[in-house]
C-alpha positions in Angstrom: 23.9 87.8 128.1 27.2 85.9 128.9 30.5 86.9 127.6 32.5 85.2 124.5 36.4 84.6 123.7 35.2 87.2 120.9 34.3 89.7 123.0 37.6 89.5 125.2 39.4 89.3 121.8 37.8 92.8 120.7 37.9 94.8 123.8 41.6 93.4 124.4 42.3 94.1 120.8 44.3 90.5 120.1 43.2 88.0 118.2 40.6 84.9 119.4 44.0 82.4 119.9 46.0 85.2 121.5 43.1 84.9 124.4 42.9 81.1 124.4 46.9 81.0 124.9 46.8 83.4 127.5 44.3 80.9 129.6 46.2 77.8 128.5 49.2 78.4 127.4 50.7 81.5 129.3 54.1 81.0 129.1 53.6 81.6 124.6 51.8 84.9 125.9 53.8 88.2 127.0 53.2 89.4 130.4 51.7 92.8 128.6 49.7 91.2 126.6 48.3 88.5 128.8 47.6 91.3 131.6 45.9 93.0 128.8 43.6 90.0 128.0 43.1 89.3 131.9 41.9 93.0 132.4 39.5 92.5 129.8 38.4 89.2 130.7 38.0 90.7 134.3 35.9 93.6 133.0 33.5 91.2 131.0 33.0 88.3 134.0 34.7 85.8 131.3 36.3 82.7 132.5 37.7 79.8 129.6 35.7 76.6 130.2 37.6 73.9 132.1 36.7 71.6 129.3 38.1 74.0 126.7 41.3 74.1 128.8 41.7 70.8 129.1 41.1 70.0 125.4 43.6 72.4 124.7 46.6 70.9 126.8 45.5 67.0 126.9 45.1 67.2 130.1 42.0 66.4 132.6 43.3 68.8 135.4 42.0 66.6 138.0 44.0 64.7 140.4 43.0 61.5 142.6 43.7 61.1 146.0 43.2 57.8 147.4 42.7 57.9 151.5 42.4 55.9 154.2 39.9 56.5 157.1 37.9 59.6 158.1 38.6 63.0 156.3 37.8 64.9 159.9 41.3 63.0 161.3 43.6 65.9 162.1 46.2 64.4 159.4 43.9 63.7 156.6 42.3 67.2 156.7 45.5 68.8 157.1 46.8 66.9 154.4 44.0 67.9 151.6 44.0 71.5 153.0 47.9 71.7 151.5 47.3 70.0 148.5 43.9 71.9 147.9 46.3 75.2 148.7 48.6 73.7 145.7 46.2 72.3 143.2 43.8 75.1 142.9 46.5 78.0 142.0 47.3 75.8 139.5 43.9 75.0 137.9 43.3 71.2 139.8 40.3 69.6 141.1 40.7 66.8 143.7 38.8 63.8 143.4 38.5 62.1 146.6 38.6 58.0 147.1 37.7 57.0 150.6 39.4 53.6 150.9 37.4 52.9 154.1 36.7 49.3 153.6 38.6 46.1 151.8 35.2 46.4 149.3 35.6 50.4 148.3 39.1 49.3 148.1 38.6 46.8 145.5 35.5 48.7 143.5 38.3 51.4 142.9 41.3 49.7 141.5 38.9 47.5 139.3 37.0 50.5 137.8 40.1 52.5 137.3 41.6 51.1 134.3 38.7 52.1 132.4 38.0 55.8 133.9 41.3 56.8 132.7 40.0 60.2 133.8 42.8 61.9 135.9 46.4 63.4 135.3 48.0 61.5 138.7 47.1 59.2 141.5 48.1 60.3 145.2 48.3 57.7 147.7 48.0 58.7 151.5 49.0 56.6 154.5 48.4 52.7 153.1 49.9 50.1 151.6 49.3 49.1 148.2 49.9 45.6 146.6 51.6 44.6 143.7 48.4 43.6 141.6 46.9 47.3 142.5 50.1 49.1 141.3 50.1 46.9 138.0 46.4 48.7 137.9 47.6 52.3 138.7 50.6 51.8 135.8 47.9 50.5 133.3 46.2 54.4 133.3 49.8 55.8 132.6 49.7 58.5 135.0 52.1 59.4 137.8 52.1 57.9 141.4 52.8 59.5 144.2 52.9 58.4 147.8 52.3 60.1 151.3 53.3 58.1 154.4 52.8 55.0 151.9 54.8 51.9 152.5 57.7 51.1 150.8 57.4 53.7 147.8 60.6 52.9 145.6 59.6 49.2 146.1 56.6 49.6 145.2 57.5 51.6 142.1 56.0 55.0 142.8 57.4 57.9 140.9 57.6 60.2 144.3 56.9 59.9 147.9 56.9 62.2 150.9 57.1 61.2 154.2 57.2 61.9 158.0 60.2 59.8 159.7 57.9 57.5 161.8 60.8 55.4 163.1 62.6 58.4 164.1 59.6 59.9 165.7 58.6 56.6 167.8 62.1 56.5 169.1 62.1 60.1 170.3 58.8 59.6 172.0 60.2 56.2 173.9 63.5 57.4 174.4 61.8 60.6 176.2 59.8 58.5 178.6 62.6 56.0 179.5 65.1 59.1 180.1 62.4 60.3 182.6 62.6 56.8 184.3 59.3 55.2 183.2 59.4 51.3 183.2 55.7 50.6 183.2 54.8 52.3 180.0 51.3 51.8 178.1 50.8 52.4 174.3 47.4 52.9 172.7 46.5 51.9 169.4 43.4 51.9 167.1 43.0 48.4 165.8 42.9 49.8 161.8 43.6 47.3 158.8 47.4 47.7 158.4 47.0 47.6 154.9 44.8 50.5 155.2 46.9 52.8 157.5 50.5 51.8 157.2 51.8 54.9 158.7 50.4 53.9 162.4 51.3 50.6 162.0 55.3 51.3 161.6 55.0 54.1 164.7 53.5 51.4 166.9 56.4 49.1 165.5 58.9 51.3 166.2 58.1 52.4 169.6 57.9 48.9 170.6 61.3 48.1 169.3 62.6 50.6 171.0 61.3 50.4 174.0 62.8 46.7 173.9 65.6 47.1 173.3 65.9 49.7 176.4 64.5 46.8 178.2 60.6 48.0 178.8 57.7 45.8 177.5 54.7 48.1 177.1 51.5 47.4 177.6 49.5 47.8 174.6 45.9 49.1 174.8 43.7 48.3 172.0 40.5 50.6 170.9 38.5 51.0 167.9 37.4 54.3 165.9 33.8 54.4 167.5 32.2 57.0 169.2 33.2 56.2 172.8 36.8 55.0 171.9 38.9 56.8 174.7 36.3 56.0 177.3 36.5 52.3 176.5 40.1 52.4 176.6 40.0 54.2 179.9 37.8 51.2 181.1 40.7 49.0 180.1 43.1 50.8 181.8 41.1 51.3 185.0 40.3 47.4 184.8 44.1 46.7 184.7 45.9 45.0 187.7 47.9 48.6 188.1 48.3 51.9 186.1 51.2 52.7 184.1 53.1 55.7 185.2 53.4 56.6 181.3 51.2 56.4 178.4 52.4 56.8 175.1 49.3 57.5 172.1 49.4 56.4 168.5 48.3 60.3 167.8 47.0 63.4 169.6 43.9 62.6 168.6 43.7 59.9 171.2 46.2 61.5 173.5 43.9 64.6 173.9 40.3 63.3 175.2 42.3 60.5 177.5 44.2 63.5 178.8 40.8 65.1 179.9 39.1 61.2 180.9 41.8 60.5 183.3 41.6 63.6 185.1 37.7 63.4 185.5 38.8 59.9 187.3 41.1 61.7 189.5 44.4 61.1 187.6 46.9 64.3 187.7 48.9 65.0 184.5 52.0 64.4 184.9 52.3 63.7 188.6 50.4 60.4 188.5 50.6 59.8 184.6 52.7 61.2 182.0 51.0 61.5 178.6 52.9 61.7 175.0 50.9 62.1 171.7 52.0 61.7 168.4 51.0 65.1 166.1 51.4 68.6 167.2 47.8 68.8 166.0 45.4 71.4 166.8 45.2 72.3 170.9 48.3 70.4 171.8 49.9 73.6 172.6 47.0 75.2 174.0 46.8 72.0 176.5 50.7 71.4 177.1 50.4 67.9 175.7 53.8 66.6 174.8 54.1 65.1 171.3 55.9 64.6 168.4 55.4 67.0 165.7 55.0 66.5 162.1 54.3 69.0 159.4 51.1 67.5 157.1 50.5 70.7 155.1 54.4 71.1 154.5 54.6 67.7 153.0 51.1 68.0 151.2 52.8 71.4 149.5 56.0 69.3 148.7 53.9 66.6 147.4 51.8 68.7 145.1 55.0 70.1 143.9 56.2 66.7 142.9 53.2 65.7 141.2 52.8 68.8 138.7 56.4 68.2 137.9 55.9 64.8 136.8 52.5 66.1 135.0 54.9 68.6 132.9 57.4 65.4 132.8 60.0 67.8 134.6 63.0 65.4 136.4 62.9 65.3 140.4 66.2 66.1 142.1 64.5 64.6 145.3 61.8 62.0 144.4 61.7 60.5 147.3 61.6 62.7 150.3 61.6 62.3 154.3 60.6 64.9 156.7 62.1 65.0 160.0 60.1 64.4 163.2 60.4 66.3 166.4 60.0 66.0 169.8 58.2 69.0 171.8 58.4 68.7 175.3 55.4 70.1 177.4 53.8 70.2 180.8 52.1 66.2 180.4 55.3 64.7 180.9 57.4 64.6 183.9 60.2 62.5 185.4 59.4 59.6 187.5 58.5 60.1 191.3 59.4 57.2 193.3 
């Protein structure tokens, strides 16, 4: 038979209301009493229902996460890992809304005002227009950005981001300092409004190169199954190969490295390659890259979210994480 709250109260020799507070408002119960209640609950394999906890606090115990693109990308999965680590321990569930198309995006914002079933909304890596902000505001919950566009101007309550401008400039200057002038930049054709961060990364890289008298060639690929093969074909079909290639992310740089080597090129003797992320396998493959720490950023975003839900002030509501150049073996000084 399933144990009840009355059973726990009887075993712990406390009132039913004390058991309820131990689960829903532990700050109102002494540690000794709370430990006694939890010990009894463990012995009886009892857990208070989420609906009861939500009713007690007036919260849904759910966070909406709006994310663009695929969840299996390194950055996206790392962000979700960090958010889950933080929210799970606080008793919150995460509802993920993928914005892979304009239709999905429109459907979400059209339905949001009638849902009102989350305690906060986290927006990851894409821009939001003024109308969508008004729709979010109508739900009257905190809005937190991760790598979002102009979060203060858009009316977000808080945000964290990687300094993509700094990171892209570090990448560009590294290649230029090594003597490279014939540089290629490889990017995807993601819609800007659905993936703002990589667009800002590209713009900063191009601006830095041009200010140093370098005009990179841009190669665009999709996110399909054979996207790297397609970009290699573009490179091999060009008049000449670049001496250095900068990639929008490690997810392009790593398979590109393998495919160029299969086509007879030696990295970095023939071509230098730099990525962006310092993702899984970058160290093992010796990939020069720009390091960002999405799990750490997610932890900070979750901390801000929980504070805002509790209506606590934030000392630094808009926080920028620095990028770091990690030089490894895939870049080298240009050999004349």
